[in-house]
N, C-alpha and C positions, 0 to 999 in steps of 0.2 A: 503493501500500499504506499501511497505518496502523500507527503505533506501538503497542504493546501493553506491558501491566505483566505481570509474570512473577515466579516465585519460585525459586531455586536450591534444590533438595530432591533429596538422596540421588543427589547428581550429575548431575543431569538439570535442564533449564530446564522448569518447569510454568508454562503461560501461565494467568492468571485466569480467561480465558474463551476462546471459541471465536476459531479464528484462520482468515483467508481468505486465505492466500498460497499462491501455485505451489509445488509441490513442487521441491526445488533451490535455493529462493531462499536466498541469501546473507544471513547476519545479522551486525548489529555490536551486540556485547554490551557496556553501559557500565553497571555496576552504581549504583545510587544510594547516596547515602552511608548508611553506618549510622547510626539515631539513636543519640547519645549519652546521652539521656534515654529512659526509658521510664516513663510512668506521668503522674500528674497534678502540675502544681506546685502550691506552696503556695496561691498565689491561686485556683486551681481547687478546690480542697478547701474545701467547706463545712459548717458544723456546724448549720445549721437543721434542725428535725426532718424535713422533707420529705426532703433528702438523705442524713440519717442512715437513713431509711427505706428509700430508694433502696438504699443501700451494704449495708444488713442483707440486702435482698431478693437482690441479687447474690451475696454471700457464702454465702446460703444455697441457691443454685441451684447451687453448685458440688458436682457429685456426689462421694460417698464413695470413697476408695480401698479398693478390694479385691483382696485378693490371695488365692492359692492358698495351702493350709497348706504346700506346699513352699516358695513365696515367701518367706512368713512366717517360715519355718524359716531360711532362707537370709538374710535380713534381720537377724533376731536374732543369729544366729551372726556377721555381719559386726560388729554393734554391739558384742557381745561382744568380739570381737578389736580393734577400736578403742578399748574402753575398757581393755583389757590393755596396750595398746600406749601409750596416754597415760598410766596410772598406771605404767608401767616407764620412761618417757621423761621423767616431768616435772621431777624434781630437775634433769636436766641440761638441757632447756630453759629452767628458771626460771634456772640459773645461767648461762647463754648471755645471758639477757634482762638479768640484774642487771650483767653485764660490760660490756654495750652501752650502760647508761646511767651508767656511772660517770665 
């Protein structure tokens, strides 16, 4: 039998590809370390015109976020509630920070 790669999703192990194992086969699951860094390092980032054009093309390929009217109304309501909370608690939080730095 051959080792495979898989992803833990919604409480299940989802293989990256087909698996040819007999039913009832026992498994040992040993998760790979989760990467501490995701993305590009500073050395990998380039500012030449071709790299910038590739970045713009990749960015433009991201589909727009689409919401139903109900989803947008709920989002706006949550934003308003957060704004009201931030406004109501600002002085207390600012004072706590000021005391922390004394």
